[in-house]
C-alpha positions in Angstrom: -61.4 -143.8 -154.2 -63.1 -143.0 -157.5 -66.5 -141.2 -157.0 -69.6 -143.2 -158.0 -70.5 -140.8 -160.8 -67.3 -141.5 -162.7 -67.7 -144.3 -165.1 -65.3 -146.9 -166.4 -64.1 -145.9 -169.9 -65.4 -149.2 -171.3 -68.9 -148.1 -170.6 -68.8 -145.0 -172.8 -71.5 -145.2 -175.5 -69.9 -145.7 -178.9 -72.4 -143.3 -180.4 -70.7 -140.5 -178.4 -67.3 -141.6 -179.7 -68.5 -141.5 -183.3 -69.3 -137.8 -182.8 -65.8 -136.9 -181.6 -64.0 -134.4 -184.0 -60.7 -134.1 -182.1 -58.7 -135.1 -179.0 -57.0 -132.8 -176.5 -54.6 -134.4 -174.1 -52.1 -133.7 -171.3 -48.6 -135.2 -171.8 -46.9 -136.1 -168.6 -48.2 -139.4 -167.1 -51.1 -139.2 -169.7 -49.2 -139.8 -172.9 -45.9 -140.7 -171.2 -45.0 -143.7 -169.1 -42.2 -143.4 -166.7 -41.2 -140.1 -168.4 -41.1 -141.6 -171.9 -43.4 -141.1 -174.8 -43.8 -144.8 -175.7 -44.1 -146.4 -179.1 -47.7 -147.4 -178.3 -48.7 -143.8 -177.5 -46.9 -142.5 -180.6 -48.6 -145.0 -182.8 -52.0 -144.2 -181.3 -51.6 -140.5 -182.1 -50.7 -141.4 -185.7 -53.6 -143.8 -186.0 -56.1 -141.2 -184.7 -54.7 -138.5 -187.1 -54.9 -140.9 -190.0 -58.6 -141.6 -189.1 -59.3 -137.9 -189.3 -59.0 -137.0 -185.6 -56.5 -134.3 -184.8 -54.7 -134.7 -181.5 -53.5 -131.6 -179.7 -51.4 -131.8 -176.5 -52.0 -129.2 -173.8 -49.2 -129.3 -171.2 -47.3 -127.5 -168.5 -44.1 -128.4 -170.1 -41.9 -125.6 -171.6 -41.6 -124.4 -175.1 -38.1 -125.7 -175.6 -39.0 -129.2 -174.4 -42.1 -129.3 -176.7 -40.2 -128.6 -179.9 -39.0 -132.1 -180.6 -42.4 -133.5 -179.5 -44.1 -131.5 -182.3 -41.4 -132.4 -184.8 -41.3 -136.1 -184.1 -44.9 -137.1 -183.6 -48.2 -136.8 -185.5 -49.6 -134.3 -182.9 -51.3 -131.4 -184.7 -49.9 -129.0 -182.1 -48.6 -128.7 -178.6 -49.9 -126.0 -176.4 -47.1 -125.5 -173.8 -46.6 -123.7 -170.5 -50.3 -124.0 -169.6 -51.7 -122.1 -172.5 -49.0 -119.5 -173.0 -47.2 -120.9 -176.1 -48.5 -123.0 -179.1 -46.2 -124.9 -181.4 -47.2 -126.5 -184.7 -45.9 -127.4 -188.1 -46.7 -124.7 -190.8 -46.0 -126.2 -194.2 -42.9 -124.8 -195.9 -42.3 -122.5 -192.9 -41.5 -125.5 -190.7 -42.1 -125.0 -187.0 -44.4 -122.2 -186.0 -44.4 -120.7 -182.5 -47.2 -118.4 -181.3 -47.6 -116.7 -177.9 -50.6 -115.7 -175.9 -48.7 -112.6 -174.7 -46.9 -109.9 -176.7 -43.2 -109.6 -176.6 -43.2 -106.5 -174.2 -45.4 -108.3 -171.7 -43.2 -111.4 -171.8 -40.1 -109.2 -171.2 -41.7 -107.5 -168.2 -42.9 -110.8 -166.8 -39.4 -112.4 -167.2 -38.1 -110.1 -164.4 -41.1 -111.0 -162.2 -40.7 -114.7 -162.9 -37.0 -114.6 -161.8 -38.0 -112.8 -158.6 -40.8 -115.2 -157.8 -38.6 -118.2 -158.4 -36.0 -116.8 -156.0 -38.8 -116.3 -153.4 -39.9 -119.9 -153.7 -36.4 -121.3 -153.4 -35.7 -119.1 -150.4 -38.9 -119.7 -148.5 -39.7 -123.4 -149.2 -37.1 -125.8 -147.8 -36.1 -128.4 -150.4 -37.7 -126.6 -153.4 -35.8 -126.8 -156.6 -36.4 -125.6 -160.1 -37.5 -128.2 -162.6 -34.6 -129.4 -164.8 -36.5 -128.3 -167.9 -36.5 -124.7 -166.7 -34.0 -123.4 -169.3 -36.6 -124.1 -172.0 -39.3 -122.0 -170.2 -40.2 -118.5 -171.5 -43.5 -117.6 -169.7 -43.6 -119.5 -166.4 -41.6 -121.2 -163.6 -41.8 -124.8 -162.5 -40.8 -126.4 -159.2 -40.1 -130.1 -159.3 -42.1 -132.1 -156.8 -42.1 -135.6 -158.3 -39.9 -135.8 -161.4 -36.3 -135.7 -160.2 -37.0 -134.3 -156.7 -39.6 -134.9 -154.0 -41.8 -132.5 -152.1 -44.4 -133.7 -149.7 -48.0 -132.3 -149.7 -47.2 -129.6 -147.2 -44.2 -128.3 -149.1 -46.2 -128.3 -152.4 -48.9 -126.3 -150.6 -46.3 -123.8 -149.5 -44.9 -123.4 -153.0 -48.5 -122.7 -154.2 -48.9 -120.1 -151.4 -45.7 -118.3 -152.3 -46.7 -118.2 -155.9 -50.1 -116.8 -155.1 -48.5 -114.3 -152.8 -46.4 -113.1 -155.7 -49.6 -112.5 -157.7 -49.2 -115.6 -159.9 -51.5 -118.3 -161.1 -50.3 -121.7 -159.8 -51.2 -125.2 -160.7 -50.0 -128.7 -159.6 -49.3 -131.3 -162.2 -48.2 -134.9 -161.6 -44.5 -133.8 -161.5 -44.3 -129.9 -161.2 -45.8 -126.9 -159.6 -46.2 -124.3 -162.3 -46.6 -120.6 -161.7 -47.2 -117.8 -164.2 -48.4 -114.2 -164.7 -51.4 -113.8 -167.0 -54.9 -115.1 -167.5 -54.0 -117.9 -170.0 -54.9 -121.5 -169.0 -54.9 -124.9 -170.7 -58.5 -124.1 -171.8 -57.8 -120.7 -173.3 -54.7 -122.1 -175.1 -56.7 -125.0 -176.5 -59.5 -122.7 -177.6 -57.0 -120.4 -179.4 -55.0 -123.0 -181.3 -58.1 -125.1 -182.4 -59.6 -121.9 -183.8 -56.4 -120.9 -185.6 -55.5 -124.3 -187.0 -58.9 -125.9 -187.6 -61.3 -123.0 -187.7 -63.4 -124.7 -185.0 -64.9 -123.4 -181.8 -64.4 -125.8 -178.9 -66.8 -124.0 -176.7 -69.6 -124.4 -179.2 -68.5 -128.0 -179.9 -67.6 -129.0 -176.3 -69.5 -132.3 -176.6 -67.5 -133.3 -179.7 -64.0 -132.9 -178.2 -62.5 -135.5 -175.9 -60.0 -134.5 -173.2 -57.6 -136.8 -171.5 -55.7 -136.0 -168.3 -54.3 -137.4 -165.1 -54.1 -134.8 -162.3 -55.4 -131.7 -160.6 -54.1 -129.3 -163.2 -56.5 -130.9 -165.6 -59.6 -130.0 -163.6 -60.6 -127.0 -165.7 -60.5 -129.2 -168.8 -62.5 -131.9 -167.1 -65.1 -129.3 -166.3 -65.2 -127.9 -169.8 -65.6 -131.1 -171.8 -68.4 -133.6 -171.0 -66.4 -136.3 -172.7 -63.4 -136.1 -170.4 -61.3 -139.1 -169.5 -58.7 -139.7 -166.7 -56.1 -142.4 -167.3 -56.1 -144.9 -164.4 -53.2 -143.2 -162.4 -55.5 -140.3 -161.7 -56.4 -142.2 -158.5 -53.1 -141.0 -157.2 -54.8 -137.5 -156.9 -58.1 -138.8 -155.5 -57.7 -136.9 -152.2 -57.0 -133.6 -154.0 -59.4 -133.7 -157.0 -62.4 -131.5 -156.8 -63.5 -132.0 -160.4 -63.3 -135.5 -161.8 -63.4 -136.6 -165.5 -66.6 -138.4 -166.7 -64.6 -141.6 -167.3 -61.5 -143.4 -166.1 -59.5 -145.9 -168.1 -58.6 -149.4 -166.9 -54.9 -148.9 -167.8 -52.5 -146.2 -166.6 -50.5 -143.5 -168.3 -49.6 -144.0 -172.0 -51.3 -147.4 -171.9 -54.5 -145.6 -170.8 -54.2 -143.3 -173.8 -53.8 -146.2 -176.1 -57.0 -147.7 -174.6 -58.9 -144.6 -175.4 -57.5 -144.4 -178.9 -58.5 -148.0 -179.6 -62.1 -147.3 -178.5 -62.3 -144.2 -180.7 -60.9 -146.0 -183.7 -63.3 -149.0 -183.2 -66.3 -146.7 -182.9 -65.3 -144.8 -186.1 -64.8 -148.1 -188.0 -68.2 -149.5 -186.9 
């Protein structure tokens, strides 16, 4: 059940929307529908950018998976691997890739990541690496709902093993991600917005809109007063401790389009 303090997106004051200077969004089950970035969501991103609103995706997906997303959409950037890697177009240079950790740290962590993955697979029955693992450079991902299924108890065990290995761990709508380092979706968003746009999202928290769908979006819901969950966030109702301020009527990519339409209407008024 959605808590009483969470409002339907339709009730958001248009005056708040007119102040928005940029959109930050999760990808899986927020921009995508049944694993696909639909034409509606792609068109919504383009329309927002054309209206002057940059859209930056912040995701647990890997660097390799994110490259075509940056190249084939109007997203200003993709912050991948929960804040560890940022990808964006850089004029004549083409695709630019920036890391939160230096090369030496990444090389040392690569050994620790392999060991941690082996521990999870050995200690949690049924655990499998996500199919996008070959594209990962700074974390590991265990599939719980994309191509495999783990129940809540098994997911909790995966998180416990990751924590026992000294990792940060978070659960998205499809994967359990684990990594070494202090980066998060929020630190990654802060870093890339400052680099690309010269803006401070902490100072301007009320002017940025964040869209998400699951428990790994909680830090972003807490950081941005104008936070929105697409309707399928109710699937995590029993696990969410921090809710967004608003919830859309429609789910997944359709919910993102609903948000984009409201933003565009407010800017045109």
